[in-house]
N, C-alpha and C positions, 0 to 999 in steps of 0.2 A: 867589630872588635869581639874576640871570644869572651865567653863568660868565665869568670874567675872560678877555679876549681880548688876547693878546700882540701888540704892534706890532712888525713886522719891523725889524731893524737896517738903518741906512743903510750901515754898514760892519761886517759881522759879524766881521771879523778885527781890528778896532781899537776896538770898542765893547762895553760890558758893561752889565748892569742892576744896580742896588742896591736894597735894600729899606729904607725908613725905618719901623722898628717903633715904633708909637705906644704911649704909656703907657696903663694901664687908665683907664677913664672916671672911676672914683672914686679914693679913696685907695689907695695900694699896700698890699696886704694879703698875709698868708701864702699860700703856693702852694695849700694845701688849700682855701682859700676862693675861689679865682679860677677854678676849673674850669669854671664856667658862664658866665664872662665871655668875650665875643667878643674874638678877636685881630684887631687892625686894623693896617693898614700902608698905605704908598703905594709904588709902584714907579716908578722913573725910569731913564732911560738916560744913561750918561756915556761920555766917551772915556777910554781907558786913560791918555792923556797928562794928563788933568785932575788937578789937585792936590787930590784929595778924600780925606778921612780916613774909612776904613771898617774894620770888623772882619769878617774871614772866619770863618764858622762851620764847624766840623768836627764831625760827629756820625755816628751809625749809622742808616741808613735803616730797618733792621728789615724788616718785611713791606712788599712793594711796594704793597699796597693803600693807598688814600688816603681813609679815611672821614671825616677831620676837614676843617675849612675855615678859611681865612684871609680876612677881609674886606678888600678893596682899596678905598681911598677915592681917587677920581679927581677929586673936586670938593670942595664945602663939606660941612658936616655933613649926613649922611643924603642926600647928593646924589651921583649917579653911582657908586653902590656896586656891586661885583661880588665874586665869591668864587673863590678858588683852592683846589682840593682838595689836601690835604697828608697826609702819613703821621702816624700817632699819635705816633711818636717825636719828630717835629719839633714837633708841637703841644705836647707835654710840655716840650720844651726852651724854646720861645718863651714859654710861660707862666711858666717859672721865670726866664728871663734878662731879660725886659723890665724896664725901670727906670722911675723917676718922670719921666724926660725921654725924648725921642725918641732912638733910637740907630740908626745906619746900619750895615747888615749886608750881606754877600754870602753868599747861601745857594744852593747849586747847584740844589736842588729848586724854588726860586722864581725864580731869576735866569736860568735856562735853560729854555726851553720843552721839557719832557720829551716832549711828543707830536710835536715837530718833529725828525725824524732829521737833516735837513740842517743845521738850526741847531746841534743837539747836536754834530755832527761838526766844526763850525767853532769852537764855543765851548770844547770840551774841550781843544784844544791851548793855549788861553790860560790854563788854570788855574794853571800854574806862575807866570806873571806876576801873576795875580790874588792868589795867596797871598803872593807875594813883596812886592807893593806895599802890602798891607794893613798898617795900623799894628800890628795883632797878630792872631793866630789864636786863637780861643776854642774850646776842645775841650769839647764836652758829653758827659760820660761817663754821665749818667743821673741820676735823682732820688736823693735821700738814702736810704740803707738803714740797717739796724741797725749802729750804731757807726761809720758811714762818716764822720760829722762829726768824731768823736773821732780816728779814724784819720788823716784828712787834717791835723788840727792837729799830731799827732805827727810825721807825715812832713814837714810844713813846717818844724818846728823841727829835725829831723834834717838835712834838706836845707840849712837855713840854716847850721848849724855845719859840715856836711861841705863846703859850697861854700867857706867861709872857709878850711878846712884844705887843700882841694885847691889853692887859689891859692898856698899856701905850699909844698906838697910835691907838686904835680901831676906825673903820670906813670903809666905802666902797669906799671912794674917792681914786683916783690914788696916791695922796700924802701919805695918811694914809697907804695904802697897801705897798707902796715903803718903808716907814719908818719901818713898821713891818717886812718886808722881810729883809732889811739890818741889823737890830738889831739881828734878828733870825740867819741869816747867820754868823754874827760876833761871836755870842755865840757858834754856832755849830762847828766852826773851831778851837775853843780852845782845848788844849790838854786834859783837863779833860772831854770833851764832845766827839764828833765824830771824831775830828781831822781835820787838814787842808784839806786833800784830801779824805774826805768821799764820798762814792758812794752809791746811792740808787739803789738796783738791779731792773732794769726796768722789766725784764721778770716776776719776782716774784710779783712785784707790779701790773703788768697787770693782772695776774691770780687772785690776791686778789681782785682788784676793779671790776672784772667782775664775781664774784661768784654769783650763782643763788639767794642768799638771797637778794641781793640789788635790785632785780626787782620784789619782792613780793608786792602785793598791800596792804596786811595787815600791812606791815612794817611801812608804813607812819604813821598810828595811833599809833602803838606800841611804837615807839621811840619818837613821837612828844609829847605825853602826859606824858611820864615817867619823874620822878624827877631825876633819875640817870640811866645811861645806861653804861654797860660794854660790850665790844666785846671780844669773846673768839675764838681763832683759835688754835686747839691743846691745849697745856698747857699755851700758852701765853695769856695775857690780856692787853687791852688798853681801856681807857675811851672815851666816846663820844666826849668830848671837845678836847682832845688831837688828836684824829683821824681826826676830822673835820679840825682843824687848821693845822695839818700836810699835809693833802691833798690840802688845800688852799695854803700853802707855796709851795708845789710841783708844782701846776698849775701855780702860779706866777713865779716860778723859770724857768719852761719850756718856758713861755711867754718871760721872759727876755732873755733867751738863744737864742730863735728863732729870737728875734729882733736883737741881736748881730750878729747872723749868716747872716741875711739879709743885714747887713751893711758892711760885709766883702767882699773882692774881691773873685771872683769865684775860683781863683787858691789857695787861702788860704783854702777855704772850700774843694777843691779837695784834698789837702794834708791831711786834717783832715776828710776825707770822712767817716770813721767809726763813728766818733763822730756825724757828721751831720745826718747820717742814723739812729743812735740810737735816736737822738733828734726827728726825724720825727716819729718814732715808739713809742715815749713816750706816756703813757696813761694820757695826760693832762686833758682830759674830759672823764668821765666814769659814769657808773651807780652808783657807790659809791659816787662820788662827787655830782652828781645830787640829790641822795636820802638825803644826809646829808644837802645839801643846802635847799631842800624843807622842810625837817623836822624842820630845824632851823627857817625858816620863820613862821611856825606854832607855834613854841615855843615862839618866841618873839612877836607874834601878840597879841595886847591888846584888839582889838575889835572883834576878831574871823573872820572866813571866811564863806561866804555863800556856799551852795553846788555847785553852778555853778563854782565858782573860784577854789574850791577844785578839782573838776573834771578836770578842765583845768591844774592845777599844776601837777596833777597826771598822766593824760592820753595823754596830747598833747605833741607831740615831737617837740622840737625846731629845731633839725637838723636830718632829716631822715637818713643821711649818717652814723650816729653813731649806728643806728640799734637796739636800745633797748627800751623797753616799759614795763610797769608794767603788771605782769601776776598773775593769780590766779588759784588754782586747780579747784575751782568751779567758773564759770564765773558770777554767781550772786553776788559774792563778789567784782566785779568791781564797784558795787554800794554800797552794804552792808558794805564792808570793809572800806569805806570812810565816811559813813553816820554819824558815831560817832563824827567826827571832825567838822561837820557843826553846826553853831550856831542855825539854824532853820531846822528841818528835814522835813518841808513842809507836814506833815501828812503821810509820807512814812513809812510803817510798814514792818519790816523784816518778811518774810514768805518764807521758803525754799520749801514749797509745790508748789509754783508758778514756771512756766518755766522761763528760762533765758529771752526770748523775753517779757514775761509779766512783769518781773522786770524792764526791760529797758523802756517799754512803760509807766508803772506807774510812773517812775522817770521823764520822759520827760513831761508827762501830768501834773504832780504836779508842775514842774518848770514853764511851760507855764501858768497854772492857777494862779500862784503867780506873774506873770508879767515878768518872766525871758525869754524873747523871744530870747535872745542871745544863748540859748541852741541849736538853729538851726544852729549856726556856725559849730557845730561838726558833722552834719549829712553827711554821705557819700552817693554819688550817682554814679552809681547804687549800691545797697546793694550786699553783697556777696551772692553767689548762695544758701548757706544753710539758709540764713535769708531773702531772697528777698520776700518770701511769708508770713513771720511771722512779720516783722517789717514794719511799715509805713514809708514813706519818711521823716517825721518830727521827727523821733526817731533815735538818734545816736546808732550805733552798737559798743558798747565798747569792744566786744570780737573779733572784726574784726582783722585779722592778719596784715592788712595794717595800715600804720601810719595815725593818725589824724593830718591834717595839721594845723599849727599855724594860727589862724584867724587874720583878719585885725585889730581887736580891742584889741588883747591880747598883753602882754608884757609891757603895760603901768602900771602906779600906780594902785593898786587894788581899790583905792577909787575914781578913775577918770573915766569919760566916754569920751574917746578921740573923738568919733564920735557921732553925734546926728541927723541921717538922718530923724527920725520921730519927731524932735523938742521936744516939751513938751507934746506930745500926750502920754497917758498911754496905756499900752497893754490891749487888750480885746480878751480873748480866751474863746470859748464856746465848750462844748461837743456836739457831734451829736447823737441824740437819736437813739438807736438800732444799732449804728455803732461805736464800741469801737476803731477802728483803724482810725477814722476820727476826725478831729478837725477844728474849724472855727476860723480864725483870721481876725480882721478888719485892713484895711489899704487903700492904694491908688495905682492905676495902674499908672506906669510911661511910659513905651514904649515897643515896640516890637523889638526883636533882628533881624537884617537883614543880618549882616555879622559877621562871627567869624574868628579868626586868628589861627595860629599854636600854639600848646601847648608850653609854656615856659619851657624849659628843654628838649625838643625834637628837638631843633633847630640844624642845622648843626654844628658839632664841639663839641656838648655837651658831647657825650660819650668819646671823646678823652680827655676832660678836667675833667672828673669825679674824677680822682685821685687828682688833685690839689684842687678841691672843697671839697674833703672829709675831709680835715683837716682844714676847715674854712679859707683856704688861708693864714694861718699865716706863711707858709714856702715859699709862692710865692713872689719872689722879685718884679715881675712886676704887680701883682694884677690880677684883673679880665681880662680874655682873651677877646679881642675884637671880635674874630671870633665867640665866644659864645654869646656875648651880642648884636652884630650888627643886626642879623635878628629880634630879639625881639623888639629892639628899632625902627628899620626901619618900621616894620609892624604897630606899634603903631602910628608912625608919619604919615604913609599913612592914617590911619583911622582919625587922627586929621585933616589932609589936606582935606579929604572928608567932614568932619563935618563942616569945615569952609565955604564950599560952600553951605551948607543947610541954607536957609534963616531963618527958624524957630528954628534953633539949638542954642546952647550956644553962648554967645558973644565972640568975638575974644580974649579979655583979659583973659577970663576964659579958653579958649582953650590953650593959650600959657602957662598959669600957670599949666594946667593939663599935659602938655608934660613932665615936670620934676617931678611932684608929682606922677603920675600914675605908672611909672615903679617900684616904691618902696612902693606903697600902702600908700603914705604920712606918712611914718614912718622913724624915724632917731634916732640913738643911742645918748644918752647924753654923754657929754665929760668925766665927772668924776664919776657920780653916777652909771654908768653901766646900766641904764634903757633905756626906749624908750620914745620919744616925737614926736609930729607932726613935719613934715619936715620944715626946715628953709632955709634961703638963702645959708647956707653952702652946703646943698644938691643941690641947684640950680647951684652953681659954679662947683660942681663936675660933674653934668649932662652936663653943657656947655663944660667942658673939654673933656668929653667922646665924645660928638658930634663933637668937633673939630678934635679929633684923627680919628674918623670914616671917616670924610670928607677927611682927608689927605690920608688915605689908599685907599679911592675910587678914588682919583685923581692921585695916584701914577701909573706911567706907568708900564705895565707888561714887565719885562726884556725879551729880545729875546735871544735865544741861538744861538751861532755861530755853523756853520756846522763843524762837527769834521774833523780834518785834518788826512789824512792817512799817518802815520809814523810807521816805524818798529823800535821797541825797543828790544834791547837784554835784557835778564834777569838782567844782571849786571847794565845796565842803569836804569831800572825800580826801582831796590832796592836803587840805589844811589839817584835817584830823590825823592823817598819817605822819605829817611833818611834826606836829605837836607830840604825838606818841613817841616818835624816834628821839626827839630832843629830850623829853622827860626821861626816857629810858637811859640815855647817855648820861644825863645829869645825876640820876640816882646811882648809877654804877660808879661814876667818878667820885661822888661823895663817899661812897663806901670804901673806895680805894684810899682816899685821903685820910679818912678816919680809922682805917685799918680794922674795920669791924667785920667779923666773920659770922654770917648767918647760916643756919642749917636750912637746907632746902626743904620746902614743904613736901615735895614729892621726891623720894630718893630710890631709884631702881637699882642702885649700886651699893656696894659694901666697902666701907673704909675700915681696914683692920686696926684694932686698938694698939697693937704693938707692931712697928714696922717690920722688924726681922721675923718675928713669929708669924705674922699675918702673911708676909710674902712667902715664907717657907710653906705654910699650909696651902696657899694658892698654887704655888709651883708644883707641890706634890699632888694636888688634885688634878692638875693639868697632865701630869705623867700617867694618870689613870685613864685618859681618853682612849676610847676604843675597847674598853672593858665593859662587862655586863654584870649587874647585880643578880644574885640568885639566892634561893633558899632550898635546903634539902628536906627530906622527909622527917628527920628527927631534929630539925630546928637549927642547923648550921647555916649561917648567913655569910656571904662573902662576895668577892669580885672574881669573875671568871672570864675566859676568852670570848671574843665576839661571836665565834661560830658555835657556841654551846647551845644545846636544846634541852627541853624536858626529857627525862628518862636517861640522860647521861649519868655517869657515876663519878664520884670523887674518890681518889685513892692516894696513898702515900707510898712512894717507892723508897726502898732502903737506900740511904746515902744522899737523898734529895733534901734540899733546903725548904722547898715549898710543896704543897699538895698539887695534884694534877687532875684534870678532867679527861675522862676516857669515854669513848662511844662503843658499846658492845655490839657485835654483829650477830649474836645469837648462837655462834659456834664456839663460844669460849675464847674468842679472840677480840682484840680491841684496836681501835684507832685512837691515836693521841690527838686530843682537841686543843689542849694548851694548859698553861699553869693557872693556879688560883691562889687567892689570899683568903684565909678563914681565921679570924681571930679566935684564939682558944685552943688551936692545935698547931701553932707555928713554932712552938718550942719543945716539941716532943711529948706534949701532954697526952695525946691520944694513944701513943704506943705504951705509955706507962700503965694503962688499964688492962694490959695483957690481951691483945687482939690476935685473931687467927691469921697466920701467915698465908699469903696467896702468891701464886706465880702468874704474872700477866704476860700474855703473848701479844706483842704489838706488831702490826704490819703497816 
């Protein structure tokens, strides 16, 4: 059969193709029985202004190989037939989704000639309009798996009740979430709903929320601009609103359960060990919940988002331990797939003829020229081996397999500028003639780095505590391990003590305040809204308590071991002694449980925060600093810098930047960007108020 030939568009910027998927030739039969039946369709061209009802399909390409085929009818029965090669994943989706009558679909793999780069470059910018004009977006998550049908039925019912409750108590405050949760749980336990002892199959849910589709970069745009979204897994369907609210309910449910577990006695948890282990493995945070949360923020946004904030929402990983990030078959789409969501495209044009590195450099250059100096937040140093010679230090490598760390200034309200190191100075960026990989930025020199500390996260005890930290410490009754935090805090305090002895350094009051602000990057979680704010006295109190516990541990005498006595035990005596010890241990523990007495452990290597919300906020903010390095400069500035910094690097402030940056001079008055830094005392423009000399930094 001949290969299908695409007819060129008369107007590539105002026309699209749609596919009319034909029903099977015989009666509609179960999916397992139609594998050998040919898929048939017709392809036609329409104007975007036409009032045509179509469904846009969203799915995972999987392997780029196209071993399957779709027969295109261009005339009558068995006349003018040709074939389009398609991926196996699309074939599976179409076999399942076709109905007893013809349905009209827009599918990127079929409606855009994938072998025509010029057409692709002109059609991709229209995808936002295509998904927005569709009557709905149908998301194909894959064929049914073990218990997936039962799982989606449960999620649909949970989502139904949670959606009703949210309309009554909508909001992100703890009170609103609690009211919504309680009402939903009450409704679900009724006989006509899921029943009093309903169970959400955790294994099936874990598989569902970790499907590949949830980590596709194009998904963000496809479901954010759609007026209606339905998810399909096998024969089951669930709406966007119900799925989002069902997963929000589940996350809150796990949080409530974990809080209850932490408050119980260890023996009670030991008896219910299976339930506790199941709770620890519950997928309370997942690619699905993150994707739905991000797309919802785009949906409800009235002012739109600039490209920089979209890149952050999509590519910056809040918790590296979760191990997922957005992926794309074509790495150019790490930029192009998000460009349609930006309220200002900054003159960036989609061109698939360009290499991946050229696309990334163009995006970084456009952002810098328009004053978005904070794009430098996301630059990795050093670059990966495959891109070290292609990308300059001032361009983020969005295709890097390593995670992009959450910057100091992220997590706050999108409309706020939490830090203002450069004061009211506007960004000034210039291109370097005949040097496409160089750029000039104006700013001021701050100081030279003379001492660097150990990387936070590679301190003694870190590896042994990785399991606790992996689940955001919600299952840790004692909180942040002192043996993990102590070396980091002690090293910072040593640098602050040294800075205090430097006459030209910061004043003593600034140093004392910096002691508790620096370990958390001056970030603190808000009590109810779930956002981030600059640190308050709440964090100061938590820091003081940590220091007090560290001092107690340092002053605690090391117990001495008594010399072992030589005694001969018969086997019977040994067994009797062990049995008596075990019975006595259980009796004492049971007695404590019955009397509800709480004893403080004689030896406590962990730290329990005095205030739950404040302590957890300080702990989580410290965790966000993993991968950063303490340092001290020549004139006494102490802060946190990037992992790749070394002695003799310099600290500078670029005009228009929120935070200071660390640069590496090459001896020829040119610099490599190493990364961002936090230095208390210059984060609000204080340094520039002293009248510093302006410098032009050439980055490469």
